C-alpha positions in Angstrom: 152.4 112.0 81.2 149.9 112.6 84.0 147.5 114.6 81.6 144.8 117.3 82.8 144.3 117.3 86.6 143.6 119.9 89.4 146.0 122.7 89.5 146.9 122.6 85.9 145.9 125.5 83.8 145.9 124.5 79.9 147.6 127.3 78.1 146.7 125.9 74.6 148.6 124.0 71.8 151.9 124.6 71.2 154.2 124.2 68.0 157.5 122.0 68.8 160.4 122.0 66.4 163.9 120.5 66.4 165.9 123.6 65.0 168.9 122.5 63.2 172.2 124.2 63.5 173.0 126.2 60.4 169.4 126.2 59.4 167.1 129.6 59.7 170.1 131.2 61.7 170.5 128.4 64.4 174.1 128.7 65.8 173.4 125.2 67.7 170.8 122.7 67.5 167.9 123.3 69.8 164.2 122.8 70.5 161.8 125.5 70.0 158.5 125.4 71.8 156.3 128.2 70.0 153.4 129.4 71.9 152.3 133.2 72.5 150.9 132.6 75.8 154.5 131.3 77.2 155.3 135.1 76.7 153.3 136.1 79.4 155.1 134.0 81.7 158.6 133.8 80.4 159.6 137.1 78.9 161.8 137.4 75.7 165.4 137.3 76.6 164.8 135.9 80.0 166.3 132.3 80.8 165.3 129.3 82.8 165.7 125.7 83.1 164.2 122.5 81.8 164.3 119.1 83.1 163.0 115.6 81.8 160.1 113.7 83.3 158.0 110.3 81.8 156.4 111.4 78.6 157.8 114.8 78.1 159.6 117.7 80.0 159.0 120.6 82.6 160.0 124.2 82.5 161.5 125.3 86.0 160.4 129.0 86.7 162.0 131.7 88.7 160.1 133.5 91.3 159.1 136.3 88.9 158.0 134.0 86.4 156.3 132.0 88.9 154.4 135.3 90.2 153.5 136.2 86.4 152.2 132.3 85.9 149.8 132.7 89.1 148.5 135.8 87.6 147.8 134.1 84.2 146.0 131.2 85.9 143.9 133.7 88.0 145.4 132.4 91.2 146.2 135.9 92.1 
């Protein structure tokens, strides 16, 4: 993990859960990352991709999501 650095905007602390299949309506086991601010970038119902990196994961963004992320960060 690289931690805080130039060009990284801190959104807040997320709650992260392993959501088990068959519990709380999950049809497959998956990871939930719960942080309201993420919905300003990735709207409910949209899909993207995730990859791993040392110490964590990254979420890849589609063009329209990148535009929203840049607005949230104050870049645009």
